[in-house]
VOGU-3710 file (C-alpha; in Angstrom, 3 decimals, decimal comma):
1> mnrcafvhmq> 56,694/-4,516/7,618  59,627/-2,889/6,659  61,741/-0,355/9,322  63,802/1,705/7,838  67,546/3,988/9,235  69,494/6,199/7,095  73,462/6,384/7,981  75,451/8,566/5,316  78,847/7,360/4,993  82,062/9,426/3,831
11> nqdmaesaiq> 83,735/6,582/1,414  83,581/3,083/-0,014  85,729/1,686/2,276  83,525/2,452/5,474  80,254/1,611/3,889  81,797/-1,733/2,750  83,081/-2,315/6,219  79,198/-1,677/7,973  77,296/-4,366/5,519  80,801/-6,986/6,392
21> alhnttfkgv> 79,971/-6,322/10,205  75,903/-6,684/9,854  76,614/-9,614/7,884  78,429/-11,387/9,779  76,029/-11,498/13,175  72,613/-13,378/13,751  71,116/-10,548/13,302  67,723/-12,522/10,975  66,055/-10,770/8,503  68,209/-8,006/7,623
31> tivvergrvr> 68,656/-6,968/3,495  71,111/-3,772/2,611  70,791/-1,744/0,114  74,173/0,327/-0,711  74,019/2,863/-3,152  76,220/5,165/-4,447  76,166/8,957/-6,461  75,379/12,753/-6,709  74,029/13,973/-3,912  70,677/15,058/-5,034
41> erppggvggm> 67,628/17,209/-3,763  64,311/15,201/-3,462  60,948/16,196/-3,513  58,313/15,195/-0,709  57,252/12,143/-0,929  55,274/8,895/1,958  55,815/5,357/2,677  55,116/2,466/1,101  52,014/2,049/-1,558  51,378/6,111/-1,785
51> dsargrvgag> 50,833/8,597/-4,123  54,471/10,485/-4,092  53,985/13,448/-6,297  51,699/14,896/-3,015  52,846/12,852/-0,368  49,771/11,039/0,743  49,162/7,578/1,423  46,942/6,312/-1,093  45,480/2,903/-0,269  48,053/2,654/3,377
61> pmrgsrggmr> 51,366/1,200/3,321  50,772/-1,572/0,907  52,412/-5,037/1,137  54,424/-5,394/-1,810  52,284/-2,791/-3,865  52,885/-1,595/-6,957  56,909/-1,157/-8,264  57,806/2,064/-9,405  54,801/4,229/-9,091  52,311/5,829/-10,916
71> sqpyggsyga> 52,695/9,257/-9,777  53,268/13,220/-11,062  56,845/14,643/-11,858  59,267/14,934/-9,263  57,713/12,368/-7,104  60,665/9,992/-6,052  59,368/6,619/-5,057  62,035/3,674/-5,703  60,473/0,005/-6,192  60,265/-2,832/-2,936
81> araapggvgg> 58,724/-6,424/-3,653  58,200/-9,704/-1,950  56,780/-13,211/-2,224  56,140/-15,848/0,285  58,168/-18,845/0,206  58,307/-20,753/-3,830  56,008/-17,570/-4,660  56,095/-15,860/-7,172  59,786/-12,932/-7,510  58,032/-9,146/-7,139
91> ggggavagyg> 59,277/-6,722/-7,416  60,590/-4,086/-10,188  62,194/-0,904/-10,857  62,503/2,275/-9,425  60,243/4,846/-11,212  60,409/5,597/-14,577  61,103/9,866/-15,366  59,486/12,947/-14,613  60,597/14,229/-18,308  61,808/11,530/-20,499
101> prasygtgsr> 60,098/7,684/-20,816  63,817/6,569/-19,557  63,766/4,716/-16,466  65,889/2,200/-14,508  64,681/-1,417/-14,564  65,057/-4,003/-12,037  64,339/-7,973/-10,974  62,914/-10,330/-9,377  63,882/-13,715/-7,613  62,229/-16,243/-6,941
111> yeggsyrndv> 63,690/-19,630/-5,715  62,130/-22,985/-7,161  63,202/-26,215/-8,667  66,855/-25,585/-6,809  67,542/-22,925/-8,593  66,933/-18,800/-8,715  64,828/-17,932/-11,446  64,972/-14,313/-12,601  61,798/-12,020/-13,568  62,924/-9,215/-14,972
121> gysssssayg> 61,269/-6,105/-15,917  62,724/-2,150/-17,526  62,381/0,220/-19,621  63,460/1,713/-22,796  66,587/3,311/-21,609  67,595/2,528/-17,946  70,380/5,186/-16,815  70,630/2,357/-13,465  69,876/-1,167/-12,731  69,651/-3,378/-9,148
131> ygytsngggg> 68,229/-6,239/-8,708  67,135/-8,332/-5,691  66,891/-12,020/-4,875  66,489/-13,705/-1,564  68,134/-17,799/-0,534  66,431/-20,986/0,907  63,471/-20,382/-1,571  61,891/-17,023/0,082  60,346/-14,021/-2,345  62,170/-12,076/-4,652
141> ggggggygst> 62,900/-8,648/-4,453  63,951/-5,481/-5,660  64,964/-3,022/-8,505  66,564/0,017/-9,675  66,140/2,926/-9,444  67,389/6,044/-10,874  66,877/9,837/-12,776  66,631/8,085/-15,896  65,828/10,725/-17,896  67,669/13,136/-20,602
151> rhsssedrrg> 67,847/15,796/-17,827  68,729/13,437/-15,001  71,118/10,613/-16,191  73,911/10,259/-13,893  74,180/6,441/-13,389  73,798/5,190/-10,294  74,337/1,305/-9,126  72,103/0,110/-6,166  71,632/-3,707/-5,238  69,641/-5,551/-3,077
161> ftlpsypadq> 70,254/-8,598/-1,612  68,719/-10,823/1,615  71,493/-12,493/4,311  71,173/-16,019/3,649  71,104/-16,920/7,575  67,192/-16,991/7,201  66,305/-20,367/7,853  64,225/-22,264/4,848  60,712/-22,417/6,614  61,037/-19,416/8,335
171> sraaygssyd> 61,572/-17,482/4,807  58,925/-15,903/4,644  59,254/-12,670/2,722  62,393/-10,210/2,430  62,852/-7,167/0,061  65,664/-5,692/-2,650  64,711/-1,843/-3,004  66,014/1,019/-5,016  66,279/4,206/-3,993  66,292/7,896/-5,683
181> gysgydsyss> 63,441/7,500/-8,956  61,782/11,141/-9,507  58,507/9,837/-10,646  56,819/6,979/-13,239  54,559/7,799/-15,510  54,157/4,354/-17,403  56,326/2,325/-15,046  53,834/-1,069/-14,447  54,258/-4,873/-14,198  53,398/-7,082/-16,730
191> gygsygggys> 53,290/-10,989/-16,090  55,085/-11,954/-13,076  57,876/-9,619/-14,414  58,345/-6,091/-13,402  58,304/-2,346/-14,770  58,544/-0,710/-11,646  55,033/-1,885/-10,903  51,402/-1,154/-10,962  50,031/-3,372/-13,407  49,873/-7,130/-13,884
201> qapvdggaag> 47,480/-9,849/-15,609  46,847/-11,143/-12,338  46,832/-10,649/-8,216  49,475/-12,838/-6,916  51,032/-13,728/-3,472  53,041/-10,304/-2,673  51,118/-7,595/-5,351  48,230/-5,762/-4,806  46,501/-2,905/-5,906  46,703/0,901/-4,514
211> pstdysqsyp> 45,598/4,114/-5,970  46,826/5,660/-8,789  46,817/8,982/-10,342  45,853/9,893/-13,916  48,506/8,504/-15,786  47,027/5,385/-15,947  44,406/2,807/-14,450  45,322/1,139/-11,125  46,004/-2,959/-10,931  47,133/-5,660/-8,753
221> amgggssgyr> 50,968/-5,197/-9,012  54,211/-7,528/-7,679  56,349/-4,276/-6,795  56,348/-2,222/-3,800  56,401/1,525/-3,607  57,186/3,905/-2,147  58,245/7,882/-1,717  60,029/10,208/0,856  61,953/13,586/1,050  65,588/14,151/1,726
231> kekgcakmya> 67,649/16,653/1,118  71,720/16,439/1,693  74,405/18,816/1,180  77,951/18,294/1,440  80,412/15,991/-0,836  79,538/15,014/-3,827  79,661/11,654/-3,505  78,096/10,141/-0,552  77,064/5,997/0,866  73,842/5,376/2,831
241> irllilslas> 73,594/2,063/4,673  70,056/1,406/4,336  68,423/-1,291/6,953  65,163/-2,906/6,305  64,155/-4,324/9,695  61,527/-7,341/9,000  59,222/-8,308/11,027  57,061/-10,166/10,539  53,297/-10,856/11,876  51,588/-13,752/11,542
251> igvhssyalp> 54,452/-16,997/13,112  51,281/-18,727/14,925  47,864/-17,814/15,715  48,492/-14,856/17,755  52,325/-14,534/18,043  54,636/-12,675/16,212  58,197/-12,619/15,014  60,571/-9,834/17,189  63,957/-8,996/17,235  64,991/-8,795/20,997
261> pstfgeaias> 67,060/-6,257/22,232  70,437/-8,500/22,821  70,051/-9,861/19,078  70,132/-5,932/18,063  72,620/-5,127/20,687  75,074/-7,751/18,737  74,614/-6,355/15,394  75,609/-2,927/16,436  78,114/-3,897/18,248  79,422/-5,928/15,778
271> agqlsnklke> 79,660/-2,027/13,402  81,600/-0,869/16,379  84,754/0,531/14,838  82,776/2,519/13,270  80,909/4,760/14,947  83,496/7,425/14,526  83,279/7,829/11,181  79,630/8,145/11,275  77,913/10,920/10,459  74,746/12,127/12,426
281> tvawktftgi> 71,653/12,788/10,841  68,982/15,622/12,544  66,521/12,411/12,939  67,950/11,469/16,116  66,960/15,105/17,107  63,343/14,015/17,157  64,041/10,593/18,880  63,819/11,530/22,205  60,721/13,036/21,881  58,787/9,741/20,100
291> ardsdsinsl> 61,170/7,075/22,450  61,082/8,825/25,727  58,310/6,531/27,261  59,461/3,399/25,983  61,154/1,880/28,995  61,871/-1,291/26,150  63,671/1,218/23,652  65,865/3,268/26,317  66,806/-0,128/27,984  67,669/-1,420/23,974
301> vriiprttmg> 70,491/1,740/24,142  71,534/2,077/27,010  72,939/-1,830/26,648  74,889/-0,569/22,979  78,015/0,367/23,263  78,702/4,188/23,684  80,979/3,843/20,295  78,206/3,404/18,313  75,609/5,260/19,035  75,532/7,657/16,289
311> fvrdvvssfk> 75,175/3,978/13,915  71,704/3,218/16,420  70,704/6,611/17,233  68,889/7,253/12,922  67,712/3,298/13,291  66,130/3,018/16,599  64,472/6,306/15,518  63,062/4,971/12,083  62,348/1,517/13,975  60,164/3,833/16,434
321> resraiiltn> 58,586/6,392/13,829  57,258/3,285/11,686  55,984/1,311/14,051  53,747/4,096/15,895  51,139/6,044/15,100  50,019/8,715/17,354  47,308/10,678/16,466  44,893/13,881/18,555  41,370/13,019/19,309  38,965/15,544/21,234
331> ngalegrlqq> 39,755/13,507/24,325  43,393/13,612/23,525  46,520/11,719/22,462  46,042/8,105/21,480  49,241/5,872/19,763  48,525/2,454/17,491  50,616/0,590/15,176  50,747/-0,605/12,038  49,408/-4,191/10,945  49,975/-6,139/8,591
341> vkgggsgffy> 46,914/-7,273/6,870  46,064/-11,304/7,282  44,128/-14,065/5,804  46,333/-14,320/2,367  46,220/-10,065/1,414  48,677/-8,272/1,510  49,533/-4,757/2,384  48,973/-2,655/5,747  46,841/-0,633/7,608  46,814/0,923/11,269
351> afkgirygqa> 44,778/-0,379/14,113  44,284/1,430/17,048  42,239/-0,640/19,989  40,971/-0,571/23,009  39,763/3,387/22,829  37,218/4,160/25,558  33,907/5,885/24,095  32,164/5,704/27,409  32,619/5,605/30,628  32,619/2,865/32,923
361> pigelrfrap> 28,510/1,570/33,833  29,093/0,151/37,588  27,815/0,981/40,337  25,279/4,166/39,819  25,360/3,928/36,298  24,242/0,400/35,682  21,205/0,191/33,752  21,956/3,863/32,759  22,484/5,390/29,740  26,468/5,791/29,129
371> vpetpwkgir> 28,398/8,768/29,943  30,983/9,712/27,338  34,620/8,939/28,531  36,752/12,359/29,754  39,735/14,094/28,505  43,675/13,093/28,810  46,548/13,985/28,856  49,873/12,417/27,850  49,481/9,755/25,199  47,109/6,679/25,632
381> sanqegsvcp> 48,267/3,433/24,182  45,808/1,974/21,878  47,265/-1,566/20,855  45,535/-3,832/22,499  41,833/-4,651/22,905  39,491/-3,328/26,076  37,038/-6,121/27,865  34,162/-7,975/26,934  30,922/-6,451/28,567  29,697/-9,108/30,831
391> hrnmildnyk> 27,841/-12,334/29,227  27,764/-16,056/29,122  28,112/-17,196/25,058  25,408/-19,050/24,294  27,339/-21,222/21,796  30,834/-22,331/24,244  28,643/-21,106/27,523  30,961/-19,728/29,174  31,000/-16,587/30,909  33,753/-13,431/29,742
401> gnedclflnv> 33,646/-9,962/30,786  33,921/-6,842/32,619  31,499/-4,012/32,834  34,022/-1,697/32,151  33,897/-2,527/28,886  32,619/0,560/26,435  35,193/0,293/24,325  36,097/-0,090/20,311  38,838/-0,066/17,435  39,453/2,125/14,985
411> yspelpvged> 41,004/0,340/11,471  41,854/2,929/8,891  44,247/2,494/5,724  45,514/5,803/6,029  45,803/8,486/7,975  46,684/12,360/8,086  49,342/14,108/7,017  49,818/17,376/7,531  46,732/19,413/6,649  46,579/16,282/3,996
421> npslpvmvwi> 43,016/14,732/5,543  42,355/11,540/3,059  38,639/11,359/4,656  37,986/8,329/3,824  34,502/6,267/3,953  33,350/5,283/7,587  32,416/1,431/8,296  30,751/1,162/12,187  30,117/-2,367/12,666  27,291/-3,618/14,663
431> hggafsfgsg> 27,995/-6,718/16,238  25,881/-9,824/16,708  25,024/-12,437/19,479  21,458/-12,369/20,493  21,290/-9,161/22,357  23,274/-11,032/24,830  26,466/-12,273/24,290  29,290/-10,951/22,204  31,659/-7,968/21,520  33,404/-5,916/18,682
441> naflygpdyl> 36,731/-7,391/18,695  38,876/-9,294/16,116  38,682/-13,057/17,664  35,319/-12,579/15,238  35,841/-9,120/13,397  39,078/-8,907/12,207  39,302/-5,919/9,818  41,497/-7,365/7,666  39,213/-7,823/4,404  37,401/-5,036/4,180
451> vpngvvlvtf> 40,500/-2,377/5,070  42,437/-2,442/2,194  39,403/-1,954/0,030  39,593/1,976/1,217  37,644/2,362/3,983  38,126/2,776/7,792  36,814/-0,068/10,015  35,075/0,861/13,183  34,158/-2,010/15,857  32,906/-1,565/19,285
461> nyrlgplgfl> 31,086/-3,082/22,464  27,811/-1,850/23,841  26,393/-3,674/27,083  24,525/-7,332/26,636  21,958/-8,921/28,339  20,336/-7,571/31,336  23,054/-5,273/31,896  22,333/-3,587/28,121  18,363/-3,980/28,020  16,803/-4,730/31,478
471> svgrdapgna> 13,741/-1,924/31,130  11,753/-0,735/34,558  11,241/2,732/33,577  12,382/5,634/36,384  16,422/5,465/35,848  16,337/2,353/33,986  13,950/2,621/31,484  15,870/0,516/28,839  17,952/0,099/26,184  21,059/1,136/27,543
481> glkdqvlalr> 23,114/-0,752/25,127  21,340/0,895/22,307  22,496/4,020/24,275  25,862/2,586/24,399  26,063/2,325/20,739  24,763/6,020/20,139  27,436/7,222/22,005  29,828/5,269/19,999  28,179/6,856/17,038  29,285/10,888/18,660
491> wvqeniaafg> 32,625/9,055/19,506  32,528/8,801/15,508  31,108/12,046/14,543  33,784/14,222/16,791  36,506/12,706/16,485  36,910/9,567/13,301  38,852/12,835/11,198  42,019/12,290/13,114  41,912/8,827/11,980  41,455/9,330/8,259
501> gnpndvtifg> 37,431/8,710/8,341  34,558/11,172/6,308  32,135/11,793/9,664  30,363/13,120/7,046  30,078/9,809/5,282  29,559/6,762/8,125  27,157/3,690/6,736  26,616/1,339/9,808  25,824/-2,442/9,663  25,836/-5,302/11,905
511> qsagsvsvql> 24,053/-8,681/11,523  21,613/-10,211/13,681  20,745/-8,516/16,985  23,204/-6,257/15,430  20,991/-5,645/12,340  18,333/-4,932/13,558  19,915/-2,064/16,359  21,045/-1,193/12,477  17,331/-0,638/11,656  16,106/0,738/15,458
521> lalspltkgl> 18,733/3,676/15,559  17,485/4,575/12,153  14,328/4,722/13,864  15,627/6,448/16,654  15,374/11,082/16,792  18,870/10,185/18,655  20,380/9,411/15,541  19,635/12,638/13,864  23,332/13,131/11,296  24,851/9,948/12,816
531> fhkaiaqsgs> 24,995/7,911/9,848  24,738/8,558/6,413  23,828/4,144/4,750  23,109/1,011/6,705  23,126/-2,677/5,666  20,960/-4,905/7,997  22,253/-8,849/7,749  19,822/-11,415/9,210  17,863/-9,286/10,650  15,148/-6,890/11,211
541> vlnpwaiard> 12,559/-4,695/13,944  10,030/-7,082/12,374  11,185/-9,657/12,907  8,905/-11,197/16,290  12,148/-11,717/18,663  13,685/-8,101/17,863  11,019/-5,895/20,841  10,913/-6,510/24,503  6,995/-7,019/26,016  6,502/-6,898/29,760
551> tksrafhlgq> 9,769/-6,093/30,773  8,865/-4,841/34,050  8,023/-7,907/35,340  10,503/-9,489/34,071  13,243/-7,512/35,712  11,277/-7,889/38,977  10,755/-11,910/38,317  15,480/-11,348/37,791  15,332/-10,110/41,296  13,601/-12,134/42,853
561> llgirtndtd> 15,396/-15,147/41,051  18,852/-13,019/43,273  17,399/-13,189/46,423  15,366/-9,409/45,925  12,051/-9,456/47,111  10,351/-6,013/46,714  7,369/-4,897/45,091  9,778/-1,169/44,532  11,005/-0,565/42,123  13,960/1,916/43,544
571> ellgqlrrvq> 14,615/-0,483/46,079  15,063/-3,711/43,424  17,531/-0,973/41,269  19,521/-0,070/43,961  19,968/-4,188/44,992  20,518/-5,038/41,284  23,734/-2,407/41,828  25,673/-4,208/43,854  24,631/-7,472/42,737  27,670/-9,563/40,959
581> pqkivdaalk> 27,173/-8,960/36,933  28,029/-12,710/36,717  25,089/-13,395/39,191  23,281/-11,065/36,988  24,388/-12,739/33,374  23,608/-16,322/34,725  19,712/-15,634/36,184  18,754/-14,297/32,660  18,050/-17,023/30,665  15,940/-17,835/34,066
591> tltaedvrks> 13,740/-15,270/34,029  11,904/-17,340/30,436  8,671/-18,822/31,406  7,261/-22,809/30,196  4,887/-19,248/28,095  7,807/-18,185/27,092  9,008/-21,027/25,196  5,507/-21,723/23,390  5,471/-18,520/22,062  8,768/-19,446/20,616
601> iglpfvpsle> 10,702/-16,217/23,475  14,101/-17,310/23,537  15,824/-14,096/23,950  14,700/-12,683/27,605  16,532/-9,023/27,416  16,402/-7,299/24,367  15,260/-4,245/22,611  12,173/-2,534/23,402  9,646/0,466/23,922  10,470/3,444/26,542
611> dwtgadassd> 6,526/4,727/26,727  7,508/4,961/30,532  4,487/7,629/32,094  3,257/8,315/35,612  5,612/7,548/38,388  7,843/5,384/36,191  8,564/8,232/33,742  12,685/8,839/32,806  13,951/12,456/33,130  15,994/10,389/30,051
621> apllreeple> 15,732/10,992/26,252  14,179/7,709/24,996  15,828/6,329/22,358  12,291/4,256/20,736  8,819/5,209/22,370  6,734/3,810/19,406  6,229/0,579/17,439  8,720/0,377/14,462  6,058/-0,972/12,127  4,417/2,057/13,349
631> llksgryhhv> 7,439/4,350/12,362  8,306/3,028/9,036  4,730/2,984/7,394  4,406/6,461/8,298  8,016/7,278/7,507  9,336/9,090/10,236  12,698/7,449/10,072  15,835/8,229/8,980  15,189/7,488/5,276  18,841/6,521/4,118
641> pmivgfnshe> 20,663/4,350/1,490  19,406/0,259/3,182  21,160/-2,561/2,100  19,361/-6,047/3,701  19,395/-9,327/3,294  18,912/-12,877/4,736  21,135/-16,799/4,249  19,451/-19,800/3,095  19,264/-21,617/5,865  18,845/-18,734/9,099
651> amlflrrvrk> 17,333/-21,243/10,816  19,997/-24,160/10,684  20,723/-24,329/14,310  16,702/-25,260/15,311  19,307/-28,935/14,686  20,728/-27,516/17,782  17,754/-27,720/19,674  16,808/-30,763/18,485  19,834/-31,902/20,150  18,793/-30,895/23,118
661> dpnllqtlds> 15,615/-31,415/23,663  14,854/-35,208/21,949  11,647/-34,769/23,222  10,690/-31,273/20,995  9,721/-32,166/17,825  7,267/-34,437/19,244  5,878/-30,987/21,056  6,427/-29,080/17,893  3,616/-31,775/16,022  1,658/-31,800/18,636
671> dferliptnl> 1,545/-28,419/19,844  1,729/-26,497/15,812  0,039/-23,184/17,195  2,986/-22,388/18,975  4,727/-21,464/15,655  2,652/-18,458/15,042  4,408/-15,584/15,147  3,845/-13,446/17,692  3,688/-10,634/15,837  0,632/-12,191/13,574
681> hvdresdegr> -3,077/-11,026/14,707  -4,087/-14,176/15,092  -5,251/-15,672/18,995  -3,608/-18,605/18,744  -5,959/-20,555/21,541  -8,820/-19,325/19,262  -10,448/-21,897/16,776  -9,131/-18,984/13,966  -5,428/-19,542/15,521  -6,117/-23,706/15,058
691> efaskmkhfy> -6,676/-23,462/11,417  -4,317/-20,639/10,337  -1,890/-23,585/12,380  -3,016/-26,478/10,602  -2,946/-24,730/7,373  0,695/-23,625/8,124  1,629/-27,236/8,908  0,459/-28,367/5,346  1,853/-25,139/3,643  5,153/-26,433/4,394
701> lgdkrvsnet> 4,796/-30,146/5,798  1,599/-31,970/3,517  0,239/-34,589/5,052  3,854/-35,531/6,662  4,468/-35,165/10,963  7,092/-33,111/12,529  9,750/-35,650/12,823  13,821/-36,538/11,762  12,358/-36,539/7,965  11,024/-33,161/8,019
711> iqemmnlmsd> 13,909/-31,338/9,835  14,503/-29,027/6,465  10,412/-28,261/6,226  10,974/-27,115/9,683  13,970/-24,989/8,872  12,455/-22,663/6,333  9,403/-22,337/7,890  11,219/-21,383/11,333  13,884/-18,620/9,006  10,090/-17,704/7,304
721> vmflhgitdv> 8,816/-16,876/10,447  12,237/-15,386/12,743  13,801/-13,793/9,757  12,963/-13,435/6,145  9,381/-12,157/6,070  10,452/-9,932/8,609  13,615/-8,382/6,538  11,901/-8,579/3,210  9,115/-5,965/4,930  11,587/-3,502/5,856
731> arihashngp> 13,018/-3,644/1,874  9,643/-2,913/0,976  8,325/-0,065/2,968  11,669/1,680/3,110  11,722/1,709/-1,317  8,112/2,522/-0,700  9,327/6,028/0,957  12,499/6,455/-0,635  11,871/5,159/-4,395  14,153/3,694/-6,544
741> nstwvyrfgy> 17,984/2,919/-6,001  17,281/3,701/-2,357  17,296/-0,497/-1,435  18,652/-3,441/-1,920  17,894/-7,210/-1,376  20,373/-10,556/-1,107  19,750/-13,916/-0,252  23,381/-15,400/0,235  23,320/-19,191/-0,588  27,331/-19,959/-0,731
751> dgalgiykri> 28,270/-23,366/1,935  32,218/-22,877/1,603  34,944/-23,374/4,314  34,036/-19,937/5,805  30,675/-20,672/7,185  32,204/-21,309/10,456  29,318/-21,459/12,840  28,019/-24,605/11,983  31,471/-25,855/11,664  31,840/-24,840/15,243
761> lginwpgach> 27,987/-26,666/16,209  28,713/-29,943/14,287  26,683/-29,141/12,017  26,815/-31,086/9,309  23,765/-29,567/6,490  23,640/-28,170/3,766  23,260/-24,475/3,347  24,516/-21,084/4,802  23,641/-20,693/8,774  23,299/-17,726/10,122
771> gdelgylfhf> 26,077/-15,768/10,591  27,886/-17,652/7,776  27,862/-15,003/5,383  30,458/-12,683/8,666  33,733/-15,243/7,429  33,669/-13,590/4,070  33,059/-9,956/5,582  35,471/-10,614/8,506  38,602/-12,094/9,553  38,596/-14,836/12,143
781> gflnlrldss> 41,243/-13,803/14,543  41,050/-17,410/16,801  41,936/-19,340/13,385  45,403/-18,929/11,426  43,300/-18,719/7,827  44,958/-18,312/5,021  42,971/-18,086/1,847  44,645/-19,756/-1,092  44,555/-17,360/-4,453  42,622/-20,104/-6,473
791> spelqvmqkm> 40,075/-20,866/-3,643  36,229/-19,915/-4,526  36,214/-18,731/-0,796  38,497/-16,533/-1,297  36,549/-15,323/-4,580  33,659/-14,747/-2,872  35,221/-12,512/-0,031  36,688/-10,311/-2,724  32,898/-9,676/-4,017  31,698/-9,190/-1,382
801> trmwtnfaky> 34,074/-6,796/0,182  33,178/-5,036/-2,839  30,212/-4,632/-2,906  29,608/-4,287/0,700  32,857/-1,197/0,241  31,334/0,667/-2,487  27,720/1,029/-1,016  30,049/2,617/1,630  31,740/5,152/-0,608  28,587/5,350/-3,252
811> gnptpfgede> 25,471/4,686/-1,850  25,317/1,849/-4,192  27,272/-1,564/-3,925  27,181/-2,647/-7,963  27,758/1,320/-8,853  29,701/0,294/-12,194  26,686/-2,217/-12,857  28,699/-4,820/-15,713  31,586/-2,943/-16,029  33,716/-3,783/-12,647
821> lvlginwpsv> 36,112/-6,668/-13,080  35,882/-8,215/-9,816  31,922/-8,172/-9,849  30,645/-7,785/-13,606  27,027/-7,341/-12,481  24,093/-4,858/-11,811  22,384/-5,265/-8,492  19,010/-3,953/-9,052  17,502/-2,114/-5,970  13,987/-2,939/-4,735
831> ipntttelpy> 10,976/-1,571/-7,253  9,028/0,553/-4,718  5,130/0,577/-4,076  4,545/-3,252/-5,011  4,825/-6,496/-3,027  4,282/-8,737/-5,992  8,111/-7,909/-6,873  10,886/-8,726/-5,307  14,883/-7,989/-7,222  17,141/-9,166/-5,276
841> ldiagslask> 21,191/-10,675/-5,919  21,678/-14,172/-5,019  25,235/-14,798/-3,496  26,764/-18,097/-4,054  29,305/-18,959/-5,541  28,733/-16,802/-8,478  26,597/-13,624/-8,645  22,651/-13,723/-10,272  20,045/-10,765/-10,509  17,096/-12,735/-9,564
851> mnpdavrlrf> 13,276/-11,883/-8,957  11,509/-12,515/-5,520  13,459/-15,133/-3,057  11,691/-17,897/-2,039  8,678/-16,556/-3,738  6,261/-19,279/-2,850  7,309/-19,035/0,949  7,186/-15,476/1,140  4,070/-15,107/-0,943  2,348/-17,555/1,843
861> wddaftqyng> 2,992/-14,866/4,698  2,487/-11,808/2,905  -0,923/-12,887/2,401  -1,348/-14,687/5,584  -0,143/-10,708/7,561  -2,539/-9,028/4,869  -5,611/-10,999/5,887  -4,912/-10,863/9,869  -2,870/-7,367/10,036  -3,720/-5,496/7,314
871> nll> -2,054/-3,843/3,957  1,575/-3,430/4,748  1,882/-1,169/2,243
//
């Protein structure tokens, strides 16, 4: 990202001396732009990739987005661009003037084949010019700018360049910039050259689309645009030095490039002789209020010689303003940061991490509904993720977490400016993990793919395992983890406008246990008005593992494993509240009995019905009292647009069970009754049950036995039982209550490099495993991934994120049908009141609208459930 500081000088000698002083230092990554011209007044604007006429951030300060901006008259803008080493040079001129098609032109350069190659753009008649280049293979930058119209026709000269001290292997990006443009109607870039920004035939490194005004459409571009307001008085001529300090993010997995105070001080000290000639601007007046709580910045200021303070005041003030973002929530002020998009994308977004939404659920609050956070004074830092909730990772088998874990993260491409609130759609992510592990942090759920599509993303932690789902009645009625989710949604309603989000346009979405959570929240009376759309990925309330039974017996069994010998509920809870959380977490899986395993119950603590009566009744408002299927069939739930879907090989993790238990296949072959789903109303031990088990085995395996040769068939069986049938049943019921264009189904089958789960587990099997779609919605923070512009993974990611964010914006994943360039398809909605036709979208390397996913297999289960459970609709 760039940092700009303005210092005004009285004559050219001063400007040249300043440049020379800085050029002779080791202050790496500094681009200096000198401008010369008459004093002018410019209209209001903002920062980076913006609608300059209104001064409103369009899609956030986009990295390399649009050169000269399409804007309304008198917007004010400048062009800037950058590209990665060896990449295409970006960047075009400033703005086309507001009163006529006379503009500046700009050139961006790239280092290729041992020489510089210019990428030039210009419009009909330029009144100003500029150019930019970088050395050692860095990206091209730069470009002119100017008033450029017949009415404002002064000639101005701006030249952008990057100091050649950048090592070739670190030449990540560089800027050339131009200033003092008014506005641009028609400026655009074409191919590799830039005309001031906005249009190119194809996206390149350094280019990203931002919003446009009414004058033209918005396309990916290489230029960067920004605008600002400055009114100058005094001399007819002035010289300004603008320092752009390039903070290079993502060098390594978790590191970033930062300028040490000593280096910064050396640069300023070299310019010491200028101090008595510098004119102090009003920027310093706000510096003390902004930076007084920063020890590092105050220390930095103290080590700089007194004679240079006039210069550094503006530099540091601007540095602090642009790197920090302070917003005011209902509870108090939060400080976040501007963060660069990772993973091969471009642009920036605002990140607020580790925001406490509930008090620590410790002591007497353990197992109870969460308590909202109380207001605070001063400014709280929101620059570091909060602790995750205690859990043992089922994949990595390690314990981590802290009970003080009710934190959330907010990522926004645009914050409110003055009275201008962007009111963006909000997407609230509910993580999966079998209700027993995981968190909402960027380790797995980085915002870098979704947020640049123009949405505010919220992720959060909720309590897991027995700490979140132990249920015995009274003051531990169950579903504490789900009630955490409700509290997080209430926090969103009360505070998200401060982050640029619209509380009346909230989409909840989740995967696996998070998907079940999404549907349970849709069934709960506690969530009325808290969300408006829903996406449920690879999980359903009708899956046999979604709802726990006999929860009180399991809670007492947990107590016995921890040495608590009692039949009294109050005594049990009192002692459990004094046990270390790790001991509780580690004992959870041990509560599973042999009969549980035979019933395919592998998750001991999950959501449950809060139907407590008598002495066990609770004073807390229940999240769920009735069976999910009955609520769905009766229509007594929140009717919102919904996407549901599944992956082609959901049960691929079955291979992991086979590896851990070599005898499992033989056990299943001799006891196939255990695979009858628990929510199918047939007695396993009866003749009828044995007959159905035989029918089921023949349908999937034919005359074969359960063995290594029939692993794929067993995957299909378990995928259907544990995921597919319940997911598609919810889609049909929902469409029957809500009509056409209310429900969409997908099948994700793309087997690409971002399908991370099976690769972590070393599973070498074709198809999309449970969770494999997540790599195409979220950037994995623990991997230093960068998607190549030509990779099929990038194409799938762009399509997935476009459909998901389209749904959040419009309530339809393909609102523009075949006319949308990225998607080029119409995703058909579910047909109401039929079980014979189920339209869906097949997501593979390409998108295709199809009918009846895995039709023969699902028809088998439709017939079975109709026979034993009755009609669905």
